[in-house]
C-alpha positions as CSV (number, residue, x, y, z in Angstrom):
1,M,-7.7,20.1,0.5
2,A,-5.9,18.7,-2.6
3,A,-5.7,21.0,-5.6
4,E,-7.8,20.1,-8.7
5,T,-5.4,18.7,-11.2
6,D,-5.4,18.1,-15.0
7,S,-6.1,14.6,-16.1
8,P,-3.2,12.8,-17.8
9,D,-3.4,11.6,-21.4
10,P,-6.4,9.2,-21.4
11,T,-4.7,7.0,-24.0
12,S,-1.6,6.4,-21.8
13,S,-3.3,3.8,-19.6
14,L,-6.6,2.4,-18.4
15,L,-6.1,4.1,-15.1
16,A,-5.6,7.4,-16.9
17,F,-8.7,6.7,-19.0
18,F,-10.8,6.1,-15.9
19,G,-9.6,9.4,-14.5
20,S,-10.3,11.3,-17.7
21,E,-13.8,9.8,-17.9
22,L,-14.5,10.9,-14.3
23,R,-13.3,14.4,-15.1
24,R,-15.4,14.5,-18.3
25,V,-18.6,13.3,-16.6
26,R,-18.1,15.6,-13.6
27,T,-17.4,18.6,-15.9
28,E,-20.5,17.9,-18.0
29,A,-22.5,17.7,-14.8
30,R,-21.0,21.0,-13.7
31,K,-19.8,19.6,-10.4
32,S,-16.6,20.5,-8.6
33,Q,-14.4,17.8,-7.1
34,G,-15.7,18.7,-3.7
35,E,-19.3,18.3,-4.8
36,T,-18.6,15.1,-6.5
37,A,-16.9,13.8,-3.4
38,K,-20.0,14.4,-1.3
39,L,-22.2,12.7,-3.9
40,A,-19.9,9.6,-4.1
41,H,-19.3,9.4,-0.3
42,T,-15.5,10.0,-0.5
43,T,-13.1,12.9,-0.2
44,Q,-12.1,15.7,-2.6
45,A,-8.5,14.5,-2.3
46,M,-9.5,11.0,-3.6
47,I,-11.5,12.4,-6.5
48,S,-8.4,14.5,-7.4
49,Y,-6.1,11.5,-7.1
50,V,-8.3,9.3,-9.3
51,E,-8.6,12.0,-12.0
52,A,-4.8,12.4,-11.9
53,A,-4.3,8.6,-12.2
54,K,-2.5,8.6,-8.8
55,R,-4.9,6.2,-7.1
56,V,-6.8,3.1,-8.2
57,P,-10.5,3.6,-7.8
58,S,-12.3,1.1,-5.5
59,E,-15.3,-0.9,-6.6
60,D,-17.4,1.1,-4.1
61,L,-16.3,4.4,-5.6
62,A,-17.1,3.2,-9.1
63,R,-20.6,2.2,-8.0
64,D,-21.2,5.4,-6.2
65,L,-20.0,7.5,-9.1
66,D,-22.5,5.7,-11.3
67,L,-25.3,6.4,-8.8
68,A,-24.2,10.0,-8.4
69,F,-24.2,10.8,-12.1
70,G,-26.7,8.3,-13.4
71,T,-24.1,6.8,-15.8
72,G,-25.8,3.4,-16.1
73,G,-22.9,1.3,-14.8
74,H,-20.2,3.0,-16.9
75,F,-17.7,3.3,-14.1
76,G,-18.7,-0.1,-12.7
77,R,-17.8,-1.7,-16.1
78,L,-14.5,0.1,-16.2
79,Y,-13.4,-0.9,-12.7
80,P,-12.5,-4.6,-13.3
81,L,-10.5,-3.6,-16.4
82,V,-8.6,-1.0,-14.4
83,V,-7.8,-3.5,-11.6
84,K,-6.7,-6.1,-14.2
85,F,-4.5,-3.5,-15.8
86,V,-2.7,-2.2,-12.7
87,Y,-2.3,-5.4,-10.7
88,P,-0.8,-8.7,-12.0
89,D,-3.4,-11.5,-12.1
90,W,-1.6,-13.5,-9.4
91,F,-1.7,-10.4,-7.1
92,V,-5.4,-9.6,-7.4
93,P,-6.6,-12.2,-4.9
94,Y,-4.1,-10.9,-2.3
95,I,-5.3,-7.3,-2.9
96,E,-8.9,-8.4,-2.2
97,F,-7.9,-10.2,1.0
98,E,-5.9,-7.2,2.1
99,R,-8.9,-4.9,1.7
100,E,-11.0,-7.2,4.0
101,A,-8.3,-8.0,6.6
102,T,-8.8,-6.9,10.2
103,S,-5.2,-7.6,11.0
104,I,-2.0,-7.5,8.9
105,R,1.4,-8.9,10.0
106,V,4.3,-8.3,7.7
107,F,8.0,-9.2,7.7
108,D,10.5,-7.7,5.2
109,S,14.2,-8.2,5.1
110,Q,15.5,-6.2,2.1
111,V,13.3,-3.2,1.8
112,I,10.6,-1.3,3.8
113,C,7.2,-2.9,3.4
114,G,5.0,-1.4,0.6
115,L,2.3,-0.4,3.0
116,L,4.9,1.9,4.8
117,Q,6.7,3.3,1.7
118,T,6.6,6.9,0.8
119,E,5.8,7.7,-2.8
120,E,9.4,8.5,-3.8
121,Y,10.7,5.4,-2.1
122,A,8.1,3.3,-3.9
123,R,9.0,4.9,-7.2
124,A,12.7,4.2,-6.7
125,I,12.0,0.5,-5.9
126,L,9.6,0.0,-8.8
127,A,11.8,1.9,-11.3
128,N,14.5,-0.7,-10.7
129,G,12.8,-3.1,-13.1
130,R,12.4,-0.5,-15.8
131,P,8.7,-1.1,-16.2
132,D,6.7,0.4,-19.1
133,R,4.0,1.7,-16.7
134,L,5.9,3.1,-13.7
135,E,3.4,5.7,-12.7
136,D,0.5,3.2,-12.7
137,L,2.5,0.8,-10.5
138,V,3.3,3.6,-8.1
139,A,-0.4,4.6,-8.0
140,A,-1.4,1.0,-7.3
141,R,1.1,0.7,-4.5
142,M,0.1,4.0,-2.8
143,T,-3.6,3.0,-3.2
144,R,-3.1,0.0,-0.9
145,Q,-2.2,2.4,1.9
146,D,-5.7,3.8,1.8
147,L,-6.6,1.0,4.3
148,F,-5.0,3.2,7.0
149,V,-7.6,5.9,6.6
150,R,-10.7,3.7,6.8
151,D,-13.2,4.3,9.6
152,A,-11.9,1.0,11.2
153,P,-8.4,0.4,9.9
154,P,-6.9,-3.0,10.5
155,R,-4.4,-3.7,13.3
156,T,-1.0,-3.8,11.6
157,W,2.3,-5.2,12.8
158,F,5.4,-4.7,10.7
159,I,8.8,-6.2,11.4
160,M,11.8,-5.5,9.2
161,D,15.5,-6.2,9.2
162,E,17.7,-3.2,10.1
163,Y,19.3,-3.7,6.6
164,A,16.1,-2.3,5.2
165,L,16.7,1.0,7.0
166,T,20.3,1.4,5.9
167,R,20.0,0.7,2.2
168,S,21.1,3.8,0.3
169,F,19.6,3.4,-3.2
170,I,17.8,6.7,-2.8
171,E,19.3,10.1,-2.1
172,P,19.7,11.1,1.5
173,G,16.8,13.5,1.6
174,A,14.3,10.9,0.3
175,R,15.7,8.3,2.7
176,K,15.3,10.8,5.6
177,R,11.7,11.4,4.6
178,Q,11.1,7.6,4.5
179,L,12.5,7.1,8.0
180,E,10.4,10.0,9.3
181,H,7.4,8.4,7.8
182,L,8.2,5.2,9.6
183,L,8.3,7.1,12.9
184,K,5.0,8.8,12.3
185,A,3.3,5.5,11.2
186,G,4.6,3.8,14.4
187,E,2.8,6.4,16.5
188,H,-0.6,5.2,15.4
189,P,-2.3,3.2,18.2
190,R,-3.2,0.3,15.7
191,T,0.2,0.0,14.2
192,V,3.3,-1.6,15.7
193,I,6.7,-1.4,14.0
194,Q,9.8,-3.4,15.1
195,V,13.3,-3.9,13.7
196,V,15.5,-6.9,13.9
197,P,19.0,-5.4,14.6
198,H,22.1,-6.3,12.6
199,D,23.5,-8.3,15.6
200,A,20.4,-10.4,16.1
201,P,20.8,-14.2,16.1
202,V,19.6,-16.4,13.2
203,H,15.8,-16.3,12.9
204,P,13.1,-17.7,10.4
205,G,12.9,-14.4,8.6
206,L,16.2,-15.1,6.9
207,E,14.2,-17.5,4.6
208,G,12.4,-14.5,3.0
209,P,9.6,-11.9,3.4
210,F,6.0,-12.9,4.1
211,S,2.6,-11.5,5.2
212,L,-0.2,-12.9,7.4
213,L,-3.8,-11.5,7.0
214,G,-6.4,-12.1,9.7
215,F,-10.2,-11.6,9.3
216,E,-13.2,-11.0,11.5
217,A,-14.5,-14.4,10.3
218,G,-12.5,-17.2,8.7
219,A,-9.0,-18.5,8.7
220,D,-5.8,-16.5,8.3
221,V,-4.2,-16.2,4.9
222,L,-0.4,-16.3,4.2
223,H,1.3,-14.5,1.3
224,V,4.9,-15.3,0.4
225,D,6.9,-13.0,-1.8
226,G,8.9,-14.4,-4.7
227,F,11.2,-13.3,-7.5
228,S,8.8,-13.1,-10.4
229,Q,5.5,-13.4,-8.4
230,G,4.2,-14.0,-4.9
231,R,2.1,-16.9,-3.7
232,T,-1.0,-16.8,-1.5
233,A,-1.5,-19.8,0.7
234,L,-4.7,-21.0,2.5
235,D,-3.5,-24.4,3.8
236,P,-4.0,-24.4,7.6
237,S,-0.7,-26.2,8.4
238,E,1.4,-23.8,6.2
239,V,-0.4,-20.8,7.7
240,S,0.2,-22.1,11.2
241,N,3.9,-22.6,10.6
242,A,4.1,-19.0,9.3
243,V,2.4,-17.7,12.5
244,Y,4.9,-19.6,14.6
245,A,7.8,-18.2,12.5
246,Y,6.4,-14.7,12.9
247,D,6.3,-15.1,16.6
248,L,9.9,-16.2,16.7
249,I,11.0,-13.2,14.6
250,R,9.0,-10.9,16.9
251,A,10.8,-12.3,19.9
252,T,14.1,-11.5,18.2
253,A,13.2,-7.9,17.2
254,L,13.7,-4.8,19.2
255,S,10.8,-3.4,21.2
256,P,8.7,-0.7,19.4
257,Q,10.3,2.0,21.6
258,A,13.8,0.7,21.0
259,T,12.9,0.5,17.3
260,A,11.9,4.1,17.2
261,N,15.2,5.1,18.9
262,L,17.1,3.1,16.3
263,I,15.3,4.8,13.5
264,R,16.1,8.2,15.1
265,S,19.8,7.2,15.3
266,H,19.8,6.5,11.5
267,L,18.0,9.8,10.9
268,K,20.7,11.6,12.9
269,E,23.4,10.0,10.7
270,L,21.7,11.6,7.7
271,G,22.2,15.1,9.1
272,P,19.7,18.0,9.5
């Protein structure tokens, strides 16, 4: 069970304001975080994270909080403002697709995929651009990983270049924890992780990272990362080309078991 935490300064961000409002309403109703979680069909940990501005509330949670406390749509009206605040406009459609996806295939060449990052790894990546709202960006990235704890999580397939494992922009302890997290994630029956080794031949992934989302109904969606912003594509021919490219990369990568062994070898290099 997560500990109840103090809310951050509500004037610091819209995410912090939502959290402070939840804490205020909950306190006035004389409800604990655990009691609130039961009323809102979530977990005590999630209530704690939202109040501490460490997670972005979902639309369902905002609705359930309004129903639980009879707040007349207060949290529902705050929700779109929070989402607009924490995610760039161009990224919001992808976030919505990602939440509905039943399968997710990702290739990354430079860094470990955001869905597999530890909080400290994500903070180091995001801090590089010296953003004004670092903690909000970290919270937004970690929130995306909540899809792994859904009742029916999507099937996920992650391929990355070995270079992503060996980059040393974080201190050895944090890097070790990130690699351990990768090993644990790869043990989940609905998640596959593969690495393209340093000595692999030329493959389509050299052109850059991309993601493919599949759905129970409807066509796949492609997302291509870029320098200033990404691009979500729906064109069938472009998506088809990306699927073929992903298959070629997958054929070049190590098997999941060989990948786990490679990760362990890098862990061993970091020492006990």
